C-alpha positions in Angstrom: 82.0 89.2 147.3 79.6 87.0 145.3 79.7 89.4 142.4 83.4 89.4 141.8 83.3 85.7 142.0 81.1 85.4 138.9 83.0 88.1 137.1 85.6 86.4 134.7 89.0 86.8 135.1 91.8 87.1 132.6 94.1 84.8 132.6 97.5 85.3 134.1 99.9 85.0 131.0 97.4 86.2 128.2 99.1 89.9 127.9 102.1 88.4 127.8 101.6 86.0 125.0 100.3 88.4 122.9 103.2 90.9 123.7 105.7 88.2 122.6 103.7 87.8 119.0 104.1 91.8 118.7 107.8 91.5 119.3 108.1 88.7 116.9 106.2 90.5 114.1 108.3 93.3 114.7 111.5 91.2 114.1 110.3 89.7 111.3 109.2 93.2 109.8 112.3 94.6 110.4 114.6 91.8 109.3 112.6 91.7 106.0 113.1 95.7 105.5 117.0 95.0 106.4 116.9 92.2 103.6 114.8 94.6 101.0 117.4 97.4 102.0 120.7 95.3 101.4 119.1 94.0 98.1 118.7 97.2 96.8 122.0 99.0 98.1 124.1 96.1 97.4 124.5 96.6 93.9 125.1 100.5 93.8 127.9 99.7 96.3 129.2 96.8 94.1 129.0 99.0 91.2 131.3 101.1 92.8 133.9 98.5 92.4 136.7 99.1 89.8 136.0 97.1 86.3 137.9 94.3 85.2 139.6 95.9 82.7 140.8 98.7 85.1 141.8 95.4 87.6 144.1 93.8 84.6 145.8 97.4 84.5 146.5 97.5 88.1 149.7 95.4 87.7 151.7 94.9 84.8 154.4 92.2 84.5 157.5 92.4 82.6 159.9 89.9 81.4 164.0 91.1 82.0 165.6 88.6 79.8 165.1 90.3 76.4 166.7 93.5 77.6 170.6 93.9 77.6 172.7 96.1 79.6 172.5 99.3 78.3 168.9 99.6 76.9 165.4 100.6 78.2 162.1 99.8 77.7 158.6 101.4 78.1 155.9 99.6 79.2 152.5 100.8 80.3 151.1 100.3 84.1 148.1 102.6 85.0 148.0 104.3 81.9 151.4 105.8 82.5 154.7 105.0 80.7 156.9 103.1 82.8 160.7 103.3 82.1 162.7 99.8 82.8 166.6 100.3 81.9 169.3 97.4 82.4 172.2 99.7 83.5 175.4 99.0 82.7 178.2 99.1 85.5 179.5 102.6 84.4 176.0 103.9 84.8 175.8 102.2 88.3 178.8 103.9 89.4 178.0 107.3 88.1 174.8 107.4 90.0 176.4 106.2 93.2 179.1 109.0 92.5 176.2 111.3 92.6 175.0 110.7 95.9 177.4 113.1 97.6 176.8 115.8 95.1 174.0 118.5 96.2 170.8 117.4 94.2 167.4 119.3 94.0 165.8 116.3 95.3 168.4 114.3 97.4 168.1 110.6 97.3 170.6 107.9 97.0 171.0 105.5 94.2 170.2 102.8 96.7 167.1 104.2 97.9 165.8 103.9 94.1 166.5 100.3 93.3 166.1 96.9 95.1 169.0 95.5 97.0 170.8 92.9 94.9 169.4 94.3 91.6 171.3 97.3 91.5 171.7 97.1 87.5 167.7 97.3 87.0 166.4 100.9 87.4 162.3 101.1 87.5 160.7 104.7 87.3 157.5 106.2 86.1 158.4 108.0 82.9 156.3 111.4 83.3 158.6 114.8 84.0 157.9 116.0 87.4 157.5 119.7 86.1 154.5 119.4 83.7 153.5 115.9 82.9 156.0 115.2 79.5 157.6 112.0 78.6 161.3 112.5 78.7 163.4 111.2 75.9 166.5 108.7 76.9 164.7 105.2 76.5 165.8 104.5 72.9 169.4 104.5 72.7 169.2 107.0 69.4 167.4 109.5 71.9 169.1 112.9 73.5 170.0 111.8 77.4 171.2 114.7 78.4 174.4 115.7 80.2 173.7 113.1 83.0 173.1 110.1 80.7 169.8 109.7 81.8 166.7 111.2 80.6 166.2 115.0 79.0 162.7 116.4 78.9 162.6 118.4 75.5 159.5 120.5 76.5 161.5 122.9 79.3 164.9 121.0 79.7 164.7 119.0 82.7 167.7 116.6 82.9 167.4 113.3 84.7 170.7 111.1 85.6 170.9 107.3 85.5 168.9 107.1 88.4 166.2 109.0 87.5 167.2 111.6 89.6 166.5 115.6 88.8 169.8 117.1 88.2 168.7 120.2 86.1 165.9 122.3 84.6 162.5 123.5 86.3 161.3 119.9 87.4 161.1 119.6 91.3 161.1 116.0 91.8 162.8 112.7 90.9 161.0 110.4 88.4 159.1 108.5 90.9 159.6 104.7 91.5 156.4 103.0 91.3 155.6 99.9 93.5 157.5 96.8 92.1 158.9 93.3 93.1 160.7 90.7 91.5 159.3 87.5 90.7 162.4 85.7 90.0 165.9 87.0 88.5 164.1 87.7 85.0 160.8 88.9 85.7 159.1 91.9 87.7 155.8 92.9 88.6 154.6 96.3 88.8 151.9 97.4 90.9 
């Protein structure tokens, strides 16, 4: 027994302090690795965001005040032509009367305009058949039998609500997302 008393015993907490140091070093190394990976990966992820010029095209503001009843203009939104037409009361009535007809792509006139702003029709000006740009935004252009737009490539005709009425086009001219920012200004996109 005297021999065992003479042998030095390790301190009861000496092994615990070494494990704590090791855990701390693993934590610091792991945190450093995570920061390093983040520093390398973040620029790559950030480069996938749209460029400033693309973001600028994501919305278009249009002043409606110079557009008189019966006139239409073409603006560009996301590289696509958008027709903005100030419809006359006659055009609005013709569009509403067609709600009851059998249309290739049924839609009411009210579903294609904003409530309280029936005189304004905003549609993407690309024919839904093969992607041509229909005629009819200028008063001198052919508008077809229904007074809207006419696609000369294959003869699709659209009414004053942008709904396909005749021809090979399978769908109406799409209505882009837009909102009124007052009585004389809209924001498309």
